[in-house]
C-alpha angles and dihedrals in degrees: 000000000000141000088254090053093053093042088054090048092054091049094048094049092244090138109089139169134245123189124222115200120247110198132201104247095220101042098027088222118144103247100167147011125221110223111230124191119226133177119224101206117197092224108019096043120219110004122204118242086236086071099048110021093074090053091048092049087056090057135039085263092094089070091054093047095042094051088046092056091046090051095049093044093052092046089051091050089052091051092048094049093046087054085056102251113111114218129158130217131226116205124195116236123192119220086238087066093054090069092064124072087217089091093054091049094047096049089044093052093050096048092045096049099045138071087222115115108250089234089070085082124072117180110209114207108215122217098228093113137028113253104235104179096052096167092049093047089045090055092048093048089047091059090049091049088051088060087059102252123131124248119205134186105227128211091014114191098042137058116016099337121117142151087260091057090050090054092049095052131063096238133158101194144037120208113204115223119246092242091064095042090052097042106106096182122113088244092051092050093049092051090049091048092051092053090046093050090051092049090052095046089051098043092243120154106244117213123189117212128203100024106170107150138046090243089058092048090050090057091046090052092045091054091048098240111180098215137018132200131186147095092295085073101029148311122246111292136192117253096265095046090047089052093050091046095049098040099072094045138265121331135154129238097039115188123270123245111249 
């Protein structure tokens, strides 16, 4: 798989979005969908982002893919809200994108030219690369927060994330990595609890990723997470399937996208 292959895919609109439900831990209602990029390859079928996002991050293509996911997610949220069920979207943002002003301009345009509340959107900063210019990124994120959108640290607990990073950036949410959510050891629970207590003390929304069992959900509830996401509640769905799943109300075990 080459850069030219991916560039062709971007131009041919082969990169598309799926949406994984996020639920309110207390009410079990679906309150948001995380926008997940996939590549519908003409020969290989659906390609995982693990196979093409690293390549995109080494090139300028991550900007194109990231902005496309932002656009698709916002458009989906508009359709859902027009249909009178109010669901937000969470869109992944690579640290590479945070070096460009294109993200600011795109988010500003969407917020300004839409009736959707800006808090409908949460930008999830992935941990694929270290943020080198922390002051510059913090200033950019502060401008985005001033627009009213949420900013989340994704995959917290692994990679480059740390309490220090949280204190350096103007974030509104911490998203706990799946490895911590699924760690049933005493040490794993203690580490999870430390992060949860920090989030509560600093009025940060806490999202648990990778919830697949009732035992994991019980831990998430005990630690007073605000939202949960994982296969216990639903696999990634296409736009239409997500809308069908959300419209009648909350339920677990939503169907997978095929």
